[in-house]
LUMRO-161289 format. One record per residue (C-alpha): z, y, x. Coordinates in steps of 0.25 Angstrom, whole numbers, always signed. Each point is the difference from the previous one (the first is absolute). Layout:
<pts>
PT     w     v     u
PT     Z     Y     X
...
</pts>
This chain:
<pts>
PT     w     v     u
PT +1007 +1074  +150
PT    -9   -12    -5
PT    -7    -1   +14
PT   +14    +0    +6
PT    +5   -11    -9
PT   -12    -8    +2
PT    +2    +1   +15
PT   +14    -3    -1
PT    -3   -13    -7
PT    -7    -6   +12
PT    +6    -6   +13
PT    +3    +8   +12
PT   -11    -7    +8
PT   -11    +3   -11
PT    +5   +15    +0
PT    -2    +1   +15
PT   -14    -6    -1
PT    -4    +9   -11
PT    +5   +13    +6
PT    +3    +0   +14
PT   -11   -10    +5
PT   -11    +5    -9
PT    -7    +7   +11
PT    +1   -12   +10
PT    -4    -9   -11
PT   -13    +8    -3
PT    -3    +0   +15
PT    +2   -15    +0
PT    -9    -2   -12
PT   -11    +9    +7
PT    +2    -9   +13
PT    -1   -13    -8
PT   -12    +5    -7
PT    -7    +5   +12
PT    +1   -14    +6
PT    -5    -6   -13
PT   -12    +9    +0
PT    -3    -4   +14
PT    +0   -15    -4
PT    -8    +4   -12
PT   -11    +7    +9
PT    +0   -13    +8
PT    -2    -9   -12
PT   -11    +9    -5
PT    -7    -1   +13
PT    +1   -15    +0
PT    -6    +0   -14
PT   -12    +9    +4
PT    -3   -10   +12
PT    +1   -12    -9
PT    -9    +6   -10
PT   -10    +3   +11
PT    +0   -15    +3
PT    -2    -2   -15
PT   +14    -6    -2
PT    +7    +2   -13
PT   +14    +8    +0
PT   +11    -9    -5
PT    +6    +5   -13
PT   +14    +1    +5
PT    -4    +9   +11
PT    -8    +9   -10
PT   +12    +1    -9
PT    +9    +3   +12
PT   -10   +12    +4
PT    +0    +5   -15
PT   +16    +0    +0
PT    +0    +8   +12
PT   -10    +9    -5
PT    +8    +2   -13
PT   +14    +2    +7
PT    -6   +11    +9
PT    -1   +10   -12
PT   +15    -3    -4
PT    +5    +3   +14
PT    -8   +13    +1
PT    +7    +4   -13
PT   +14    -4    +6
PT    -3    +9   +12
PT    -5   +11    -8
PT   +13    -1    -9
PT    +9    +0   +12
PT    -7   +12    +7
PT    +2    +9   -13
PT   +14    -5    -4
PT   +13    +9    +1
PT   +11    -6    +8
PT   +10    +4   -11
PT    -7    -8   -11
PT    +9   -12    +1
PT    -6    -8   -12
PT   -14    +2    +5
PT    +4    -4   +14
PT    +7   -12    -5
PT   -12    -5    -8
PT   -10    +3   +11
PT    +9    -8   +10
PT    +0   -12    -9
PT   -15    +1    -1
PT    -2    +1   +15
PT    +9   -12    +3
PT    -8    -8   -11
PT   -13    +5    +6
PT    +4    -4   +14
PT    +3   -14    -4
PT   -14    -1    -6
PT    -7    +5   +12
PT    +8    -9    +9
PT    -4   -12    -9
PT   -14    +4    +0
PT    +0    +1   +15
PT    +6   -14    +1
PT   -11    -6    -9
PT   -11    +7    +8
PT    +0   -11   +11
PT   -13    -7    -3
PT    -5   -11    +9
PT   -14    +1    -6
PT    -5   +11   -10
PT   -13    -6    -5
PT    -6   -14    -3
PT   -14    -5    -1
PT    -6    +4   -13
PT    -1   -10   -11
PT   -14    -7    +0
PT    -9    +4   -12
PT    +3    -7   -13
PT   -15    -4    -1
PT    -9    +1   +11
PT   -14    +4    -5
PT   -11    -9    +7
PT   -15    +2    +3
PT    -9    -8    -9
PT   -14    +0    -5
PT    -6    +2   -14
PT    +1   -12    -9
PT   -12    -7    -7
PT    +3    -9   -12
PT   +15    +0    +2
PT    +5    +9   -11
PT    +4   -12    -9
PT    +8    -6   +12
PT    +7   +13    +3
PT    +4    +1   -15
PT    +6   -14    +0
PT    +8    +2   +13
PT    +5   +14    -4
PT    +5    -7   -14
PT    +7   -11    +8
PT    +7   +10    +8
PT    +6    +6   -12
PT    +3   -13    -8
PT   +14    -6    +2
PT    -6   -14    -2
PT    -8    +1   +13
PT    +9    +1   +13
PT   -10    -7    +9
PT   -15    +2    -1
PT   -11    -6    +8
PT   -14    +5    +2
PT    -9   -11    +6
PT   -14    -2    +3
PT   -10    -2   +11
PT    +0    +8   +13
PT    -7   +13    -1
PT    +0    +1   -16
PT    +8   +13    +0
PT   +15    -5    -1
PT    +5   +10   +10
PT    -8   +11    -6
PT    +7    -3   -14
PT   +14    -1    +6
PT    -2   +14    +8
PT    -5    +6   -13
PT   +12    -4    -7
PT    +9    +4   +12
PT    -6   +14    -1
PT    +1    +1   -15
PT   +15    -2    +2
PT    +1   +12    +9
PT    +0   +10   -12
PT   +11    -8    -7
PT   +15    -2    +0
PT    -1   -14    -5
PT    +6    -7   +12
PT   +10    +4   +11
PT    -9    -4   +12
PT   -14    -7    +1
PT    -2    -9   +13
PT   -13    -4    +5
PT    -1   -11   +10
PT   -13    -6    +5
PT    +4   -15    +3
PT   -13    -6    +5
PT    -4   -14    +4
PT   +11    -4   +10
PT   +13    +3    -8
PT   +11    +5    +9
PT   +14    +3    -6
PT    +4   +10   +11
PT   -13    +8    -1
PT    +2    +0   -15
PT   +15    +5    +1
PT    -4   +11   +10
PT   -11    +5    -9
PT   +10    +0   -12
PT   +11    +6    +8
PT   -10   +11    +5
PT    -3    +4   -15
PT   +15    +0    -3
PT    +4    +9   +12
PT    +8   -12    +6
PT    +3    +0   +15
PT    +0   -14    +6
PT    +5    -2   +14
PT    -9    -7   +11
PT    +9   -12    +0
PT    +2    -1   -15
PT    -3   -14    -6
PT    -6    -4   -13
PT   +13    -2    -7
PT    +5   +14    +4
PT   -13    +7    -5
PT    +1    -9   -13
PT   +14    +5    -3
PT    -4   +15    +2
PT   -13    -1    -8
PT    +8    -7   -12
PT   +11   +10    +1
PT   -10   +12    -1
PT    -8    -6   -12
PT   +11    -7    -8
PT    +3   +13    -8
PT   -14    +5    +0
PT   -11    -1   -10
PT   -11    -4   +10
PT   -15    -4    -1
PT    -4    -9   +12
PT   -15    -1    +2
PT    -3   -12    +9
PT   -15    +1    +3
PT    -8   -12    +6
PT   +10   -11    -1
PT    -6   -13    +6
PT   +13    -9    -3
PT   +13    +0    -7
PT   +10   +10    +5
PT   +15    -3    -3
PT    +5   +13    -5
PT   +15    -3    +4
PT    -5    -3   +14
PT    -5   +15    +1
PT   +12    +6    -8
PT    -7    +3   -13
PT    +9    -1   -13
PT    -7    -8   -10
PT    -6    +9   -11
PT    +4    -2   -14
PT    +2    +7   -14
PT   +13    +5    +4
PT    -3    +7   +13
PT   -14    +4    -5
PT    -6    -2   +13
PT   -15    -5    +3
PT    -7    -8   +10
PT   -16    +1    +0
PT    -7    -9   +10
PT   -15    -2    +3
PT    -5   -13    +5
PT   -13    -8    +2
PT    +7   -13    -5
PT    +5    -4   -13
PT   +10   -10    +7
PT    +7   +12    +6
PT    +2    +6   -14
PT    +5   -13    -5
PT   +10    -2   +11
PT    +5   +14    -2
PT    +3    -3   -15
PT    -6   +13    -5
PT    +2    +4   -14
PT   -14    +5    -2
PT   -13    -3    +8
PT   -14    +5    -2
PT   -13    -2    +8
PT    -8   +11    +5
PT   -14    -5    -2
PT   -14    +4    +6
PT    -8   +11    -6
PT    -9    -1   -11
PT   -15    +2    +2
PT    +0   +14    -4
PT   +12    +4    +8
PT    -6    -7   +12
PT   -13    +7    -1
PT    +7   +14    -1
PT    +8    -3   +12
PT   -11    -5    +8
PT    -9   +12    -4
PT   +11    +9    +4
PT    +1    -6   +14
PT   -15    -2    +3
PT    -5   +13    -6
PT   -13    +2    -7
PT    -8    -9    +8
PT    +4   -12   -10
PT    -9    +7   -10
PT   -13    +0    +8
PT   -10    -9    -7
PT    -2    -9   +12
PT   +15    -2    +2
PT    +7    +0   -14
PT    -3   -14    -4
PT    +4    -5   +14
PT   +13    +9    +0
PT    +4    -7   -13
PT    -1   -14    +6
PT    +7    +5   +13
PT   +12    +5    -8
PT    +1   -13    -8
PT    +3    -7   +13
PT   +12    +9    +1
PT    +6    -7   -11
PT    +6   +12    -6
PT   +10    +1   +11
PT    +3   +15    +2
PT    +3    -1   +15
PT   -13    -8    +2
PT    -8   +10    -9
PT    +5   +12    +8
PT    -3    -7   +13
PT   -14    -5    -3
PT    -3   +13    -7
PT    +3    +9   +12
PT    -7   -10    +9
PT   -13    +2    -8
PT    +2   +15    -3
PT   -13    +7    +3
PT    -8   -13    +3
PT   -14    +3    -6
PT    -8   -11    +6
PT    -2   -12   -10
PT    +0   -10   +12
PT   +14    +4    +3
PT    +5    -3   -14
PT    -7   -13    +0
PT    +7    -4   +13
PT   +13    +4    -5
PT    -2    -8   -13
PT    -4   -12    +9
PT   +13    +2    +9
PT    +9    +1   -12
PT    -5   -13    -6
PT    -1    -8   +12
PT   +12    +3    +8
PT    +9   -11    +3
PT   +13    -2    -8
PT   +13    +2    +8
PT   +11   -10    -1
PT   +12    +9    -2
PT   +11    -2   -10
PT    -1   +10   -12
PT   -13    +6    +4
PT   -11    -2   -10
PT   -14    -3    +7
PT    -6   +13    -6
PT   +10    +9    +6
PT    -4    -4   +14
PT   -15    +0    -3
PT    +1   +14    -4
PT    +9    +5   +11
PT    -8    -7   +11
PT   -12    +8    -4
PT    +7   +12    +5
PT    +2    -7   +13
PT   -15    -5    +1
PT    -5   +14    -3
PT    +6    +5   +13
PT   -13    +2    +7
PT    +4    +3   +14
PT    +5   -12    +9
PT   +12    +7    +5
PT    +6    +4   -13
PT    +2   -14    -5
PT   +10    -4   +12
PT    +7   +14    -2
PT    +2    -4   -15
PT    +5   -14    +3
PT    +9    +6   +11
PT    +8    +7   -11
PT    +5   -13    -5
PT    +8    -2   +13
PT   +11   +10    -6
PT   +10    -6   -10
PT    -2    +1   -14
PT    +2   +14    -7
PT    +1    +6   +14
PT    -4   +15    +1
PT    -9    +0   +11
PT    +0   +12   +10
PT   -15    +3    +2
PT    +1    +6   +14
PT    +7   -13    +4
PT   -10    -9    -7
PT   -12    +8    +6
PT    +6    -2   +14
PT    +1   -15    -2
PT   -14    +0    -4
PT    -4    +8   +13
PT    +8   -10    +8
PT    -7   -12    -6
PT   -14    +7    +3
PT    -4    +1   -14
PT    -6   +14    +2
PT   -15    -1    +2
PT    -9    +9    +9
PT   +12    +8    +5
PT    +3    +4   +14
PT   +14    +6    -1
PT   +13    -1    -8
PT    -2   +13    -7
PT   -13    -5    -6
PT    +6   -14    -3
PT   +11    +7    -8
PT   -10    +8    -8
PT    -8   -12    -2
PT   +13    -7    -5
PT    +3   +11   -10
PT   -14    -1    -5
PT    +2   -15    -3
PT   +13    +3    -7
PT    -8    +9    -9
PT   -10   -11    -3
PT   +11   -10    -3
PT    +7   +10   -10
PT   -13    +3    -6
PT    -3   -15    -2
PT   +14    -1    -7
PT    +4   -10   +11
PT   +11   +10    +5
PT    +9    +8    -9
PT    +4   +14    +4
PT   +15    +4    +2
PT    +0   +14    +5
PT    -8    +6   +11
PT    +3   -10   +11
PT    +4   -13    -7
PT    -8   -11    -7
PT    +4   -13    -7
PT    -7   -13    -4
PT    +1    -4   -14
PT    +6   -14    +0
PT   -12    -6    -6
PT    -9    +7   +10
PT    +9    -5   +12
PT    +0   -14    -6
PT   -15    +1    +0
PT    +0    +3   +15
PT   +10   -11    +3
PT    -9    -9    -8
PT   -12    +4    +8
PT    +7    -2   +13
PT    +6   -14    -4
PT    -4   -13    +6
PT    -6    -4   -13
PT   -11   +11    +1
PT   -12    -3    +9
PT    -3   +15    +2
PT    +9   +10    +7
PT   +10    -1   +11
PT   +13    -8    -2
PT   +13    +7    -1
PT   +14    -6    +0
PT    +8   +11    -8
PT   +15    -2    -3
PT    +4   +15    +0
PT   +12    +5    -6
PT    +4   -14    -6
PT   +14    +0    +6
PT    -3   -11   +10
PT   +11    -4   +10
PT    -9   -10    +7
PT   -15    +2    +4
PT   -11   -10    -5
PT    -1   -13    +7
PT   -10    -1   +11
PT   -11    -7    -7
PT    -1   +11   -10
PT    -4    +9   +11
PT   -12    -8    +4
PT   -14    +6    -3
PT    +5   +13    -5
PT    -5   +14    +5
PT   +12    +9    -5
PT   +15    -3    -2
PT    +9    +9    -8
PT   +15    -3    +0
PT    +4   +15    -1
PT   +13    +4    -8
PT    +7   -13    +1
PT   +13    -6    +6
PT    -6    -9   +10
PT    +9    -4   +11
PT    -9   -10    +8
PT   -14    -2    +3
PT    -8   -13    +2
PT    +0    -4   +15
PT   -15    +1    +3
PT    -9    +0   -12
PT   -15    -4    +3
PT    -8   +12    -5
PT   -13    +1    +7
PT    -6    +9   -10
PT   +12    +9    -3
PT    -3   +15    +1
PT   +13    +6    -6
PT   +15    -2    -1
PT    +8    +9    -9
PT   +15    -3    +3
PT    +6   +14    -3
PT   +12    +2    -7
PT    +7   -13    +2
PT   +12    +7    +4
PT    +8   -13    +4
PT   -11    -5    +9
PT    +6    +0   +14
PT    -8    -9    +9
PT   -14    -5    +2
PT    -3   -14    +6
PT    -5    +1   +14
PT   -13    -8    -4
PT    -2    +7   -13
PT   -12    +8    +5
PT    -7   -11    +9
PT   -10    -6   -11
PT    -4   +13    -6
PT   -12    +4   +10
PT    -7    +9   -10
PT   +12    +8    -5
PT    -3   +15    -2
PT   +11    +6    -8
PT   +15    -3    +2
PT   +11    +8    -8
PT   +14    -3    +3
PT    +6   +14    -5
PT   +14    +1    -6
PT    +5   -14    +6
PT   +12    -2    +8
PT    -8    -7   +11
PT    +7    +2   +14
PT   -12    -4    +9
PT   -14    -5    -1
PT    -4   -13    +6
PT    -9    -1   +13
PT   -11    -7    -9
PT    -3   +14    -5
PT    -8    +2   +12
PT   -10   -11    -4
PT    -5    +8   -12
PT   -12    +5    +8
PT    -7    +5   -13
PT   +12    +7    -5
PT    -4   +14    -5
PT   +13    +5    -7
PT   +14    -2    +4
PT    +9    +7   -10
PT   +15    +0    +3
PT    +6   +11    -9
PT   +15    +2    -1
PT    +3   -13    +8
PT   +14    +5    +3
PT    +5   -12    +7
PT   -13    -1    +9
PT    +4    +3   +14
PT   -13    -3    +8
PT   -14    -4    -2
PT    -6   -10    +9
PT   -11    +5    +9
PT   -13    +4    -7
PT   -10    +1   +11
PT    -7   -13    -5
PT    -3    +6   -14
PT   -13    +7    +4
PT    -5    +1   -14
PT   +13    +7    -5
PT    -4   +13    -7
PT   +13    +3    -8
PT   +14    +0    +5
PT   +11    +5    -9
PT   +15    +0    +5
PT    +4   +11    -9
PT   +16    +0    -2
PT    +2   -13    +8
PT   +12    +7    +6
PT    +5   -11    +9
PT   -12    +1    +9
PT    +4    +8   +12
PT   -14    +0    +8
PT   -14    -2    -3
PT    -6   -14    +1
PT    -5    -4   +13
PT   -15    +0    +1
PT    -2   +10   -11
PT    -9    +8   +10
PT   -10   -11    +1
PT    -3    +1   -15
PT   -13    +7    +2
PT    -4    -3   -15
PT   +12    +6    -6
PT    -3   +10   -11
PT   +13    +3    -7
PT   +14    +0    +7
PT   +12    +4    -8
PT   +13    +2    +8
PT    +7    +9   -10
PT   +15    +0    -1
PT    +3    -9   +12
PT   +13    +6    +3
PT    +3    -7   +13
PT   -14    +3    +6
PT    +1   +12    +9
PT   -11    -2   +10
PT   -14    -4    +1
PT    -5    -5   +13
PT   -10    +9    +6
PT   -15    -3    -3
PT    +4   -10   -11
PT    -5    +8   -12
PT   -12    +6    +7
PT    -4   -14    +4
PT    -2    -3   -15
PT   -14    +6    +0
PT    -4    -5   -14
PT   +12    +6    -7
PT    -2    +8   -13
PT   +13    +1    -6
PT   +13    +2    +8
PT   +13    +2    -7
PT   +13    +3    +7
PT    +7    +9   -10
PT   +16    -1    +1
PT    -1    -7   +13
PT    +8    +8   +11
PT   -10    -1   +11
PT    +4    +8   +13
PT   -13    +6    +2
PT    -3    +5   +14
PT    +1   +15    +1
PT   -14    +7    +3
PT    -2    +2   +14
PT   +12    -8    +5
PT    -5   -13    +6
PT   +13    -6    +4
PT    +2    -8   -12
PT   -14    -4    +0
PT    +0    -5   +14
PT   +12    -8    -3
PT    -8    -7   -11
PT    +9    +4   -11
PT    -6   +12    -6
PT   -12    +2    -8
PT    -6   +14    -2
PT    -5    +5   -13
PT   -12    +6    +6
PT    -5   -14    +4
PT    -2    -3   -15
PT   -12    +7    +1
PT    -6   -11    +8
PT    +0    -8   -13
PT   -14    +4    -4
PT    -1    -9   -13
PT   +13    +5    -5
PT    -1    +6   -14
PT   +15    -1    -5
PT   +12    +3    +8
PT   +15    +1    -4
PT   +10    +4   +11
PT   +14    +5    +1
PT    +4    +9   +12
PT   +15    +3    +0
PT    +0    +8   +13
PT    -9   +12    -2
PT    +0    +3   +15
PT   -10   -11    +1
PT    -9    +8    -8
PT   -10   +10    +6
PT   -12    +8    -4
PT    -8   -12    +6
PT    +7   -11    -7
PT   -11    +0   -11
PT   -14    +5    +1
PT    -9    +5   -10
PT   -10   -11    +2
PT   +10   -10    -2
PT    +6    +6   -12
PT   -14    +2    -6
PT    -3   -15    +1
PT   +13    -4    -7
PT    -2    -3   -14
PT   +15    -2    -2
PT   +12    +4    +8
PT   +15    +1    -2
PT    +7    +8   +10
PT   +16    +1    +0
PT    +6    +9   +11
PT   +14    +3    +3
PT   +14    -5    -4
PT    -4    -9   -12
PT    +8    +0   -12
PT    -4    -6   -13
PT    -4   +12    -8
PT    +4    +2   -15
PT   -13    +6    -3
PT   -12    -8    +6
PT   -15    +3    +1
PT    -8    -7   -10
PT   -11    -9    +5
PT    -9    +8    +8
PT   -10    -6   +10
PT    +4   +10   +11
PT   +15    +3    +1
PT    +8    +8    +9
PT   +15    +0    -1
PT    +9    +8    +9
PT   +16    -2    +0
PT   +11    +8    +6
PT    -8    +8   +10
PT    +4   +14    +6
PT   -14    +2    +2
PT   -14    -6    -3
PT    -6    -9   +10
PT   -12    +6    +6
PT    -9   -11    -5
PT    +3    +3   -15
PT    -9   +12    +1
PT   -12    -9    +2
PT    +5   -11   -10
PT    +2   +10   -11
PT   -15    +3    +0
PT    -2   -14    -5
PT   +12    -4    -8
PT    +0    -2   -15
PT   +15    -1    -1
PT   +10    +8    +8
PT   +15    -2    -1
PT   +10    +9    +7
PT   +15    -4    -1
PT   +12    +7    +6
PT    -8    +8   +10
PT    +8   +12    +4
PT   -11    +7    +7
PT    -9    +1   -13
PT    +0   +14    -7
PT   -13    +3    -7
PT    -4   -13    -7
PT   -15    -3    -1
PT    -3   +12    +9
PT    +6    -7   +11
PT    -2   -14    -3
PT   -15    -1    -5
PT    -6   +14    +3
PT   -14    -1    -6
PT    +0   -15    -1
PT   -11    -4   -10
PT    +5   -15    +0
PT   +14    +2    -5
PT    +2    -6   -14
PT   +15    -3    +0
PT   +12    +8    +6
PT   +15    -3    +1
PT   +10   +10    +6
PT   +14    -5    -1
PT   +13    +5    +6
PT    -5   +10    +9
PT   +10   +11    +0
PT    -8   +12    +6
PT   -12    -1   -10
PT    +0   +13    -8
PT   -14    -1    -6
PT   -11   -10    -1
PT   -12    +9    +2
PT    +1   +13    +8
PT   -11   +10    -3
PT   -11   -11    +3
PT   -12    -6    -7
PT    +5   -14    +3
PT    +3   -12    -8
PT   -14    -1    -7
PT    +0   -15    -3
PT   +14    -3    -2
PT    +2    -8   -12
PT   +14    -5    +1
PT   +12    +8    +5
PT   +15    -4    +1
PT   +10   +10    +4
PT   +14    -5    +1
PT   +13    +5    +6
PT    -5   +13    +6
PT   +13    +7    +1
PT    -7   +13    +4
PT   -12    +0    -8
PT    -2   +14    -7
PT   -14    +0    -5
PT   -12    -9    -1
PT   -10   +10    +5
PT    +3   +13    +8
PT   -11   +10    -2
PT   -13    -3    -7
PT    -3   -14    +4
PT   -14    +1    -6
PT    -7   -12    -4
PT   +11    -9    +4
PT    +5   -12    -8
PT   -13    +0    -8
PT    -1   -15    +0
PT   +15    -3    -3
PT    +3   -10   -10
PT   +14    -4    +1
PT   +12    +9    +5
PT   +14    -5    +1
PT   +11    +9    +5
PT   +15    -4    +1
PT   +13    +5    +6
PT    -6   +13    +5
PT   +13    +8    -2
PT    -6   +14    +5
PT   -12    -1    -8
PT    +2   +11   -10
PT    -5    +9   -11
PT   -15    -3    -4
PT    -6   -13    +5
PT   -15    +3    -3
PT    -5   +14    +0
PT   -12    +4    -9
PT    -9    +0   +12
PT    +5   -14    +4
PT    -2    -6   -14
PT   -14    +4    +0
PT    -2   -10   +12
PT    +7   -12    -6
PT   -10    -3   -11
PT    -1   -15    +5
PT   +15    -2    +0
PT    +4   -12    -9
PT   +14    -3    +3
PT   +11   +10    +3
PT   +14    -5    +3
PT   +12    +9    +4
PT   +14    -4    +2
PT   +13    +5    +6
PT    -4   +14    +3
PT   +11    +9    -6
PT    -6   +13    +3
PT   -14    -1    -7
PT    +1    +9   -12
PT   -15    -2    -5
PT   -11    -9    +2
PT   -12    +9    -2
PT    +1   +15    +1
PT    +1    +9   -12
PT    -7   +13    -1
PT   -13    +7    -4
PT    -8    -8    +9
PT    +3   -12    -9
PT    -9    +5   -11
PT   -11    -7    +7
PT    +8   -13    +1
PT    +0    -5   -14
PT    -3   -14    +5
PT    +8    -1   +13
PT    -1   -12    +9
PT   -11    -6    -9
PT    +0   -14    +6
PT   +16    -1    +0
PT    +3   -14    -7
PT   +14    -2    +4
PT   +12   +10    +2
PT   +14    -4    +5
PT   +11   +10    +1
PT   +14    -6    +4
PT   +12    +7    +5
PT    -5   +14    +0
PT   +13    +7    -4
PT    -6   +14    +2
PT   -13    -2    -7
PT    -1   +10   -12
PT   -15    -1    -3
PT   -12    -9    +2
PT   -10   +11    -3
PT    -4   +11    -9
PT    -1    -3   -15
PT   -14    +3    +1
PT    -3   -11    +9
PT    -5   -14    -5
PT    +0   -13    +8
PT   -12    -6    -8
PT    -1   -13    +8
PT   +15    -3    +2
PT    +4   -14    -6
PT   +13    -3    +6
PT   +12    +9    +2
PT   +14    -5    +6
PT   +11   +11    +0
PT   +14    -3    +5
PT   +12    +9    +3
PT    -7   +13    -1
PT   +11    +6    -8
PT    -4   +14    -2
PT   -14    -3    -3
PT    -2    +3   -15
PT   -15    +1    -3
PT   -11    -9    +2
PT   -15    +4    +1
PT   -11    -4    -9
PT    -5   -14    +3
PT   -10    -5   -11
PT    -3   -13    +7
PT   +15    -4    +2
PT    +3   -15    -4
PT   +12    -3    +9
PT   +12    +9    +1
PT   +13    -5    +7
PT   +12    +8    +0
PT   +15    +1    -4
PT    +1    +0   -15
PT   +11   +11    -1
PT    -8    +9    +9
PT   -12    -2    -8
PT    +7    +3   -13
PT    +5   +14    +6
PT   -14    +4    +4
PT    -6   +13    -5
PT   -13    -1    -8
PT    -2   +14    -5
PT   -14    +0    +6
PT    -6   -11    -8
PT    +4   -11   -10
PT   -13    -7    +4
PT    +6    -2   +14
PT   +13    -5    -5
PT    -7   -10    -9
PT    -9    -5   +12
PT   +13    -2    +9
PT    +8    -6   -11
PT   -10   -11    -3
PT    -2    -2   +15
PT   +15    +0    +3
PT    +7   -12    +7
PT   +15    +1    +3
PT    +3    -1   +14
</pts>
């Protein structure tokens, strides 16, 4: 009766919805939930893709996903209750009906809120970016002073000043790195300002640290407002290193630091006037080292040679001439390292005492006397011009070593070499000499940098005031809109105006001694005066890359001594004047100058041409017959990405018409050692396209065959590469090429079934293998003793891959160091058998992602008793999105060398192996807290200490 009374109190409509339409409402709820779940799956997929691109999912998206996760259990409960409910229980049906209607409204609301334009954003930049630095000598008191100022509210702006090379930057970096381990400030921003203050460059550097995005057409005021808005509510530290003049904070967008906002600015400068102009609250001078500290540092850099009886007294005198300046002490110390002859030390002392004093503002005489010693100690004649050449780059530029060495080769600096390969090797040896002499700083494997003082030294040596050395005109990276006047070009050997905004060049500068002109990266340069080149008879190197020039004047043909013409990415350049008169031309680079539709006239007459780069010329499709083979001196030929219509082997129709060039004719280039080509029509390829004799003579090659698409997974830098795209079968010539290739990439090839067994057979040269999006591949090695020397292997998108190895595959993959497997949906069960694990003793990096059917990484079983130290070289392990993974390995297995582990979205994995060397473990915190540690508290402690939340 109570239930009836309750129902009676409701409206007729509510009664109908609660009783008669309950079944329909439940079905409607299921339908709405199904649509919501589909949207949820789509959003989850987008999140995974964003995370693969190192983007950070937005909080509102993650909250939405969590809400959908939570509501699913409630709906399952409603469905279960409905299925079990009696049709005669009026009260229960009424209550359930209300619940269904309410839940349907929630589902509809969630579905409407699930339309996200973007699901992720770029991750926030680090609060403090740790910087590489060197050990300090005698700076402990300065470090304490600066640290105290940062935490004293009375000092908002602090200045560190002192002479160049005294250690100001090292001190600033030490403090920056000390802040990494604290939470004292919201953000720490480091900006190297350098000599020529540029507000735009400073704003861009600050914006990069803050994660701000500036549009290409955004002006200074717009950038200023964005920076100010970002910093006005932040407690920041701004470290301005190497300030040469006053910087107006408001012009940049920096809120003035004070006691209220508790922000700090620390600046370093060589000049006290800059400190005064900035009105700092506290300033202190970094002084030169004392005698004891100076000797200790010098001894460290020279080695035990300074303790020899005949040398020690002289060494004391030499180091005195360094004036206690750390940069000078280090430079001279390295220059004298291992020098055991007394006469060498006597001459060094003479040079230090008698060097001329440079007239450069802010440079104390002793700095240049010391630095110049390193230059004077460059014994080989060709090393000095190579060193001076580095000053042609703008200040603080990271110089790409292969490019620099190529320039040296163009200039002819390499002595006693007969070919480009030897010249390159010679150049890299000189790089090492300059680094060893502390005249170049190392920035990674392929980049170097000139310290600003060292660059000033080089410019001083090449200035008009010096009697020795060549004369340079260097105005690189200074924001010039006009080129220097014609009278400034007189008597110079090299002119560098790169990285400016020059719109016009002088009409006809008189430069009888000029050897090189660098005009690259003047993006607004559109025209060159018709008589510009007429009075440059000795010009060797001309670089006009990354300009918007539309044509070159006919006076270019008067450059009869020109050795290098570099026109990279001149996108507006339509044609190049005839080159037949440039008989000395050895280097021609037209790479990515897409406006060019045909090769320059007279190119076949360039009998001394050694290097020709025609890569990515999208409009060039034909090469006139005999053009390339006429270049008998050619050593480097690059045509990668250029859609040349090669003549088909054995078909002479195109050749006779003068529009086709056969691949086989490349064999006529007997000096060729480097070849990069693209062949889109594989019907042009035959067994005879490349001969073993030709391939064995190539030191470098890059062959791309098929319908080219930019692959997501590229081959790493290998000297000999073969890439095949979208082919139903392998071109016949690949069988020969693979015998010589060091890297092979196979992309979207439907005909491939058995991985290495088909691709490389018993190749002894293959080091790097990529197989991607090949739907028929079911295994990588098929009962074969193959893949001996492969070091890097990347398998991606192999939808039919079931096993890595079918059968035994004895001795395969013995040299494998890095293995990456992704999106192989049929790869199931155990990834590595115990037999395979025995072979992978050199594996250092293992990355597996998006393979839902893999259940365990290393096979468990009795055979694992002998595998206590599995994969003994493994350093890094990443397991991502392996929803079926239940085990990494047996509890008896220990990864003794594993240092870094990254696990994400492996939901049913509950145990981790023993990793005594682990120091970085990245994972989701909730998943980490639910792990099972029943096999050892020691393992739990190690992973807890190494844990970093994803």
